[in-house]
ROTOR-11632 format. One record per residue: residue number from 1; residue in three letters; y, z, x of N, C-alpha, C in turn. Coordinates in Angstrom, 2 decimals, m for minus. Example, Ala and Ser with C-alpha at 12.3 -4.5 7.8 and 13.67 -1.06 7.14 Angstrom:
REM residues 2
1:ALA:m5.69:7.80:13.19:m4.50:7.80:12.30:m3.30:7.80:13.20;
2:SER:m2.25:7.08:12.85:m1.06:7.14:13.67:0.03:7.87:12.90;
This chain:
REM residues 185
1:GLY:m1.22:0.03:0.71:0.00:0.06:0.00:1.25:m0.04:0.84;
2:GLY:1.23:0.70:1.99:2.45:0.81:2.87:3.06:m0.59:3.27;
3:PRO:2.22:m1.43:3.88:2.76:m2.71:4.28:3.26:m3.64:3.20;
4:ILE:2.61:m3.47:2.01:3.08:m4.32:0.76:4.41:m3.78:0.42;
5:SER:4.61:m2.45:0.26:5.85:m1.93:m0.25:6.96:m2.03:0.78;
6:LEU:6.64:m1.86:2.06:7.64:m2.04:3.06:8.03:m3.46:3.19;
7:ARG:7.20:m4.48:2.98:7.58:m5.88:3.05:8.55:m6.14:1.90;
8:TYR:8.22:m5.60:0.67:9.18:m5.67:m0.46:10.44:m5.19:m0.11;
9:ALA:10.58:m3.99:0.48:11.83:m3.28:0.78:12.59:m4.20:1.79;
10:ILE:11.86:m4.70:2.81:12.60:m5.54:3.81:13.07:m6.84:3.20;
11:ASP:12.35:m7.43:2.30:12.79:m8.68:1.67:13.84:m8.44:0.54;
12:HIS:14.02:m7.16:0.20:15.12:m6.90:m0.78:15.98:m5.73:m0.36;
13:LYS:16.49:m5.84:0.88:17.24:m4.75:1.52:18.51:m4.34:0.61;
14:SER:19.12:m5.22:m0.07:20.24:m4.85:m0.83:19.87:m3.88:m2.03;
15:ASN:18.55:m3.82:m2.32:18.12:m2.86:m3.39:17.72:m1.53:m2.79;
16:VAL:17.69:m1.40:m1.44:17.08:m0.17:m0.78:18.23:0.63:m0.08;
17:ARG:18.27:1.92:m0.48:19.21:2.89:0.19:18.55:3.89:1.02;
18:SER:17.26:4.02:0.88:16.48:4.94:1.69:15.03:4.55:1.55;
19:LEU:14.19:5.16:2.49:12.70:4.88:2.38:12.01:6.25:2.55;
20:VAL:10.85:6.36:1.81:9.92:7.46:1.92:8.63:6.79:2.22;
21:ILE:8.04:7.02:3.45:6.84:6.37:3.83:5.75:7.37:4.02;
22:LEU:4.67:7.14:3.31:3.49:8.07:3.31:2.23:7.39:3.95;
23:ASN:1.49:8.18:4.69:0.19:7.66:5.21:0.03:6.19:5.24;
24:THR:0.49:5.59:6.24:0.25:4.17:6.37:0.27:3.63:7.83;
25:LEU:0.25:2.34:8.06:0.34:1.86:9.38:1.48:0.77:9.37;
26:VAL:2.17:0.74:10.54:3.17:m0.38:10.63:2.95:m0.96:12.14;
27:LYS:1.74:m0.81:12.63:1.56:m1.52:13.95:0.00:m2.00:13.85;
28:ILE:m0.21:m2.95:14.70:m1.66:m3.46:14.76:m2.46:m2.38:15.54;
29:THR:m3.51:m1.98:14.88:m4.29:m0.82:15.34:m5.77:m1.15:15.33;
30:PRO:m6.52:m0.84:16.41:m7.99:m0.98:16.28:m8.50:0.09:15.31;
31:ILE:m9.58:m0.25:14.63:m10.18:0.64:13.72:m11.47:1.08:14.17;
32:PRO:m12.01:2.25:13.72:m13.28:2.75:14.21:m14.34:1.76:13.99;
33:LEU:m15.32:1.79:14.88:m16.54:0.82:14.87:m17.26:0.94:13.60;
34:PHE:m17.49:2.18:13.20:m18.34:2.45:11.99:m17.69:1.78:10.79;
35:PHE:m16.38:1.90:10.60:m15.62:1.30:9.57:m15.68:m0.15:9.59;
36:SER:m15.50:m0.75:10.76:m15.70:m2.14:11.02:m16.93:m2.66:10.68;
37:LEU:m18.01:m2.08:11.11:m19.37:m2.55:10.77:m19.67:m2.51:9.25;
38:MET:m19.19:m1.40:8.60:m19.53:m1.24:7.22:m18.63:m2.09:6.33;
39:PHE:m17.41:m2.38:6.70:m16.49:m2.94:5.64:m15.83:m4.23:6.19;
40:ARG:m16.06:m4.69:7.39:m15.33:m5.90:7.83:m16.40:m6.93:8.47;
41:SER:m17.65:m6.79:8.18:m18.59:m7.73:8.77:m19.16:m8.71:7.84;
42:GLY:m18.21:m9.46:7.25:m18.68:m10.64:6.43:m19.49:m10.27:5.27;
43:GLY:m20.66:m11.04:5.10:m21.33:m10.90:3.96:m22.05:m9.52:3.77;
44:PHE:m22.41:m8.91:4.91:m23.07:m7.62:4.86:m22.10:m6.56:4.20;
45:SER:m20.87:m6.57:4.74:m19.84:m5.60:4.11:m19.54:m5.89:2.77;
46:SER:m19.41:m7.23:2.41:m19.23:m7.58:0.99:m20.36:m7.05:0.13;
47:PHE:m21.63:m7.12:0.63:m22.80:m6.65:m0.08:m22.56:m5.09:m0.31;
48:LEU:m22.29:m4.41:0.64:m22.13:m2.94:0.61:m21.01:m2.59:m0.37;
49:SER:m19.87:m3.24:m0.35:m18.69:m3.00:m1.24:m18.87:m3.41:m2.63;
50:LYS:m19.39:m4.59:m2.81:m19.51:m5.20:m4.15:m20.83:m4.76:m4.83;
51:ARG:m21.97:m4.99:m4.22:m23.23:m4.73:m4.93:m23.55:m3.24:m5.00;
52:LEU:m23.39:m2.56:m3.76:m23.77:m1.21:m3.76:m22.64:m0.24:m3.98;
53:ASP:m21.43:m0.79:m4.16:m20.26:0.06:m4.47:m20.05:1.17:m3.44;
54:LEU:m20.36:1.02:m2.21:m20.30:1.97:m1.18:m18.88:2.37:m0.82;
55:PHE:m17.95:1.50:m0.80:m16.57:1.83:m0.46:m16.09:2.82:m1.53;
56:ARG:m16.14:2.59:m2.84:m15.73:3.53:m3.86:m16.48:4.83:m3.74;
57:LYS:m17.83:4.76:m3.63:m18.60:5.93:m3.54:m18.15:6.82:m2.42;
58:MET:m17.77:6.32:m1.26:m17.37:7.06:m0.16:m15.96:7.59:m0.46;
59:ALA:m15.09:6.79:m1.04:m13.73:7.21:m1.28:m13.59:8.36:m2.40;
60:PHE:m14.54:8.28:m3.39:m14.33:9.14:m4.53:m15.55:10.15:m4.74;
61:GLY:m16.45:10.12:m3.78:m17.56:11.06:m3.94:m17.36:12.16:m2.90;
62:GLY:m17.03:13.29:m3.36:m16.85:14.56:m2.44:m15.47:14.60:m1.88;
63:LYS:m15.51:15.20:m0.60:m14.17:15.55:0.01:m13.78:14.68:1.15;
64:LEU:m14.39:13.53:1.24:m14.15:12.55:2.37:m12.64:12.20:2.29;
65:MET:m12.10:11.83:1.34:m10.73:11.29:1.16:m9.77:12.15:0.47;
66:PHE:m10.33:13.19:m0.25:m9.47:14.18:m0.98:m9.78:15.51:m0.41;
67:LYS:m8.77:16.36:m0.18:m8.97:17.67:0.33:m8.71:18.79:m0.66;
68:ARG:m8.14:18.40:m1.81:m7.84:19.43:m2.83:m8.62:18.91:m4.14;
69:PRO:m8.85:19.79:m5.05:m9.49:19.44:m6.30:m8.65:18.32:m7.00;
70:MET:m9.27:17.25:m7.49:m8.58:16.16:m8.14:m8.91:16.24:m9.64;
71:ASP:m7.94:15.98:m10.43:m8.11:15.94:m11.91:m9.24:14.87:m12.20;
72:PRO:m10.30:15.16:m12.84:m11.30:14.20:m13.10:m10.85:12.96:m13.77;
73:ARG:m9.84:13.13:m14.70:m9.30:12.02:m15.44:m8.62:10.99:m14.52;
74:ALA:m7.90:11.54:m13.42:m7.24:10.65:m12.48:m8.31:9.92:m11.66;
75:LYS:m9.36:10.57:m11.34:m10.48:9.94:m10.54:m11.00:8.86:m11.37;
76:GLU:m11.23:8.99:m12.66:m11.82:8.06:m13.48:m10.92:6.80:m13.61;
77:GLN:m9.62:7.04:m13.57:m8.67:5.93:m13.63:m8.60:5.08:m12.41;
78:TYR:m8.92:5.72:m11.19:m9.12:4.95:m10.03:m10.32:4.02:m10.03;
79:LYS:m11.34:4.58:m10.64:m12.67:3.88:m10.63:m12.78:2.92:m11.80;
80:MET:m12.09:3.09:m12.89:m12.31:2.35:m14.11:m12.25:0.90:m13.94;
81:PRO:m11.23:0.31:m13.18:m11.12:m1.19:m13.15:m12.28:m1.86:m12.50;
82:HIS:m13.21:m1.18:m11.82:m14.08:m1.86:m10.92:m15.54:m1.43:m11.21;
83:GLN:m15.93:m1.62:m12.49:m17.25:m1.08:m12.91:m18.37:m2.04:m12.56;
84:LYS:m18.06:m3.39:m12.33:m19.01:m4.38:m12.12:m18.78:m4.86:m10.70;
85:ALA:m19.86:m5.49:m10.12:m19.78:m5.99:m8.77:m18.71:m7.15:m8.62;
86:ALA:m18.63:m7.93:m9.56:m17.67:m9.05:m9.53:m16.23:m8.53:m9.50;
87:SER:m15.97:m7.44:m10.14:m14.59:m6.88:m10.19:m14.20:m6.14:m8.84;
88:ARG:m15.12:m6.07:m7.86:m14.87:m5.33:m6.66:m14.65:m6.36:m5.53;
89:ALA:m14.36:m7.55:m5.82:m14.06:m8.57:m4.74:m12.83:m8.13:m3.86;
90:GLY:m11.74:m7.68:m4.55:m10.63:m7.17:m3.88:m10.93:m5.99:m2.94;
91:ILE:m11.77:m5.03:m3.45:m12.15:m3.92:m2.62:m12.89:m4.41:m1.31;
92:ALA:m13.76:m5.45:m1.58:m14.48:m6.00:m0.44:m13.59:m6.72:0.64;
93:ALA:m12.54:m7.35:0.02:m11.63:m8.14:0.85:m10.62:m7.36:1.57;
94:PHE:m10.13:m6.25:1.03:m9.05:m5.47:1.60:m9.23:m5.00:3.03;
95:PRO:m10.42:m4.41:3.40:m10.48:m4.01:4.88:m10.38:m5.11:5.84;
96:LYS:m10.79:m6.32:5.35:m10.77:m7.49:6.26:m9.42:m8.00:6.50;
97:MET:m8.42:m7.58:5.67:m7.00:m8.04:5.79:m6.19:m7.13:6.69;
98:ILE:m6.75:m6.03:7.16:m6.01:m5.17:8.11:m6.06:m5.65:9.54;
99:PRO:m4.92:m6.03:10.08:m4.92:m6.69:11.46:m5.30:m5.58:12.50;
100:THR:m6.27:m6.06:13.28:m6.76:m5.06:14.36:m6.46:m5.72:15.81;
101:ASN:m5.91:m6.98:15.83:m5.48:m7.55:17.05:m4.44:m8.62:16.81;
102:ALA:m3.82:m9.03:17.81:m2.72:m10.09:17.74:m3.14:m11.40:17.17;
103:ASP:m4.39:m11.66:17.18:m4.90:m12.97:16.67:m5.26:m12.96:15.23;
104:HIS:m5.22:m11.78:14.63:m5.48:m11.70:13.19:m4.49:m12.35:12.26;
105:PRO:m4.92:m13.02:11.23:m3.96:m13.79:10.48:m2.70:m12.95:9.85;
106:ASN:m2.92:m11.61:9.73:m1.81:m10.77:9.19:m1.05:m10.09:10.30;
107:ALA:m1.39:m10.37:11.52:m0.71:m9.60:12.60:0.83:m9.79:12.60;
108:THR:1.25:m10.97:12.40:2.66:m11.28:12.43:3.34:m10.48:11.22;
109:TYR:2.64:m10.39:10.09:3.25:m9.58:9.01:3.55:m8.12:9.40;
110:ILE:2.55:m7.55:10.04:2.71:m6.17:10.44:3.77:m6.05:11.57;
111:THR:3.75:m6.87:12.50:4.62:m6.86:13.61:6.15:m7.05:13.12;
112:ASP:6.38:m7.89:12.11:7.63:m8.07:11.53:8.15:m6.82:10.89;
113:ILE:7.25:m6.19:10.21:7.60:m4.82:9.56:8.05:m3.88:10.58;
114:GLU:7.25:m3.68:11.68:7.53:m2.73:12.69:8.93:m3.12:13.36;
115:ASP:9.12:m4.39:13.72:10.31:m4.78:14.28:11.58:m4.50:13.46;
116:THR:11.49:m4.68:12.16:12.55:m4.52:11.25:12.82:m2.91:11.16;
117:LEU:11.81:m2.18:10.96:12.01:m0.74:10.84:12.73:m0.13:12.10;
118:ARG:12.47:m0.75:13.30:13.10:m0.24:14.46:14.68:m0.32:14.46;
119:VAL:15.16:m1.21:13.72:16.62:m1.49:13.73:17.31:m1.14:12.46;
120:TRP:16.55:m0.95:11.42:17.11:m0.71:10.04:17.60:0.70:9.91;
121:ASP:18.95:0.80:9.80:19.58:2.15:9.85:19.81:2.61:8.39;
122:LEU:18.84:3.28:7.90:18.96:3.98:6.56:18.10:5.26:6.64;
123:PRO:18.35:6.20:5.84:17.64:7.41:5.84:16.16:7.14:5.52;
124:VAL:15.22:7.67:6.41:13.76:7.43:6.18:13.08:8.84:6.36;
125:LEU:12.32:9.11:5.37:11.44:10.35:5.37:10.08:9.82:5.54;
126:VAL:9.34:10.29:6.59:7.92:9.96:6.77:7.14:11.19:6.55;
127:MET:6.13:11.18:5.63:5.24:12.25:5.33:3.87:11.82:5.51;
128:PHE:3.00:12.45:6.31:1.67:12.22:6.53:0.88:13.46:6.28;
129:SER:m0.35:13.33:5.76:m1.22:14.48:5.57:m1.95:14.71:6.90;
130:ASP:m2.37:15.98:7.00:m3.05:16.48:8.25:m4.48:16.21:8.25;
131:LYS:m5.06:15.74:7.15:m6.55:15.59:7.13:m6.98:14.21:6.59;
132:ASP:m6.07:13.16:6.91:m6.42:11.81:6.47:m7.29:11.18:7.53;
133:LEU:m8.43:10.60:7.12:m9.35:9.96:8.06:m8.83:8.71:8.61;
134:ALA:m7.95:8.02:7.82:m7.50:6.70:8.27:m6.15:6.83:9.09;
135:PHE:m5.25:7.61:8.68:m3.92:7.62:9.22:m3.61:9.01:9.75;
136:LYS:m3.45:9.07:11.11:m3.19:10.42:11.79:m1.70:10.78:11.85;
137:VAL:m1.53:12.08:11.93:m0.24:12.69:12.05:0.57:12.00:13.17;
138:GLU:m0.02:11.74:14.25:0.69:11.15:15.41:1.29:9.73:15.02;
139:GLU:0.63:8.96:14.17:1.27:7.77:13.71:2.43:7.97:12.81;
140:GLY:2.41:8.96:12.02:3.58:9.28:11.20:4.76:9.75:12.06;
141:GLN:4.50:10.51:13.06:5.55:10.92:14.02:6.08:9.79:14.76;
142:ARG:5.24:8.81:15.12:5.64:7.56:15.81:6.57:6.78:14.93;
143:ILE:6.25:6.67:13.69:7.09:5.85:12.78:8.39:6.54:12.63;
144:ALA:8.44:7.83:12.43:9.73:8.54:12.18:10.59:8.59:13.42;
145:ALA:9.99:8.56:14.62:10.66:8.46:15.88:11.32:7.07:16.13;
146:MET:10.56:6.05:15.65:11.03:4.70:15.97:12.22:4.22:15.08;
147:VAL:12.27:4.72:13.90:13.33:4.30:13.00:14.65:5.05:13.36;
148:PRO:15.82:4.42:13.33:17.11:5.01:13.65:17.35:6.37:13.06;
149:ASN:17.02:6.46:11.77:17.43:7.72:11.06:16.21:8.34:10.31;
150:GLY:15.15:8.59:11.09:13.86:9.07:10.55:13.71:10.55:10.72;
151:ARG:12.94:11.05:9.76:12.52:12.46:9.70:11.04:12.50:9.45;
152:PHE:10.41:13.52:9.99:8.89:13.55:9.77:8.62:14.93:9.23;
153:GLN:7.52:14.93:8.28:7.07:16.06:7.76:5.60:15.90:7.59;
154:VAL:4.74:17.00:7.85:3.34:17.04:7.62:3.01:17.69:6.24;
155:ILE:2.17:17.17:5.52:1.64:17.85:4.31:0.30:18.39:4.74;
156:GLU:0.15:19.70:4.62:m1.00:20.39:5.08:m2.15:20.43:4.03;
157:ASN:m3.34:20.39:4.43:m4.52:20.49:3.63:m4.51:19.26:2.58;
158:ALA:m4.21:18.08:3.06:m4.17:16.90:2.14:m4.92:15.76:2.86;
159:GLY:m5.52:14.90:2.15:m6.28:13.84:2.76:m5.60:12.44:2.53;
160:HIS:m6.40:11.49:2.48:m5.94:10.10:2.45:m5.13:9.78:1.04;
161:TYR:m5.62:10.35:0.04:m4.87:10.13:m1.27:m3.86:11.25:m1.37;
162:LEU:m2.87:11.16:m0.56:m1.80:12.17:m0.43:m1.13:12.47:m1.79;
163:GLN:m0.86:11.37:m2.52:m0.17:11.65:m3.83:m1.08:12.35:m4.77;
164:GLU:m2.34:12.39:m4.72:m3.18:13.09:m5.54:m3.42:14.55:m5.01;
165:ASP:m3.59:14.68:m3.68:m3.81:16.00:m3.17:m2.52:16.88:m3.22;
166:ALA:m1.38:16.22:m3.11:m0.18:17.15:m3.06:1.00:16.51:m3.74;
167:GLY:0.73:15.98:m4.97:1.81:15.29:m5.85:2.98:16.05:m6.04;
168:PRO:2.92:17.36:m6.59:4.22:18.11:m6.78:4.90:18.50:m5.46;
169:GLU:4.21:18.77:m4.42:4.89:19.03:m3.16:5.53:17.84:m2.68;
170:LEU:4.88:16.69:m2.73:5.61:15.38:m2.31:6.83:15.17:m3.14;
171:ALA:6.75:15.30:m4.43:7.83:15.13:m5.30:9.09:16.05:m5.02;
172:GLU:8.68:17.29:m4.69:9.82:18.23:m4.34:10.43:17.80:m3.04;
173:ARG:9.62:17.50:m2.01:10.22:17.11:m0.70:11.06:15.84:m0.84;
174:MET:10.58:14.82:m1.67:11.26:13.60:m1.85:12.63:13.88:m2.56;
175:VAL:12.62:14.59:m3.60:13.94:14.95:m4.30:14.85:15.62:m3.38;
176:THR:14.38:16.53:m2.64:15.30:17.24:m1.74:15.90:16.24:m0.74;
177:PHE:15.02:15.35:m0.13:15.52:14.41:0.85:16.48:13.39:0.23;
178:LEU:16.11:12.85:m0.95:16.92:11.91:m1.59:18.34:12.52:m1.89;
179:ARG:18.37:13.75:m2.43:19.61:14.43:m2.74:20.39:14.78:m1.54;
180:ASP:19.79:15.54:m0.62:20.51:16.23:0.53:20.80:15.28:1.69;
181:GLU:19.84:14.34:2.00:20.04:13.56:3.21:20.29:12.11:2.89;
182:ALA:19.71:11.54:1.89:19.98:10.14:1.55:21.18:10.05:0.67;
183:LYS:21.60:11.23:0.11:22.72:11.28:m0.80:22.59:10.41:m2.07;
184:ILE:21.36:10.43:m2.62:21.04:9.63:m3.78:20.74:10.65:m4.88;
185:SER:21.45:10.51:m5.98:21.18:11.55:m7.08:20.88:10.81:m8.36;
């Protein structure tokens, strides 16, 4: 979600007065071999994601991606659109779209985002969770340090789905930032 929303913000700068960035990447990054083998290896990974529904089972089964209890109704809403193998084509394709080297078709897309953020002078709050398997606190600190007007905050005891694990805390911090630092009311 981060690269998609950041690309929108960059392409519509006149509509943007500040940014809040959560658990994402804005640089080309190698990914763990296990993840690559499971979800980026052509037909095998498509079989695991589409037919066996492994990606969703890993994401929503247990505490792998969530660190706090999740409302079962919210979990069902995440799972609801993808009941059949054919509806999971996007889930199977998504990991393959993440650039892991400069030769990847989406590498320029990510590099452009990073280059723009380095010079875009607007208030930026970066919040990362401390227990995300995919995005580490150090990456959030790097993003906040690279933007001209960045701030960084850690959300403790939260996982990959930061908005589900710490929704009220995120909202409170965003409102404070937008009001006090970005001067948006």
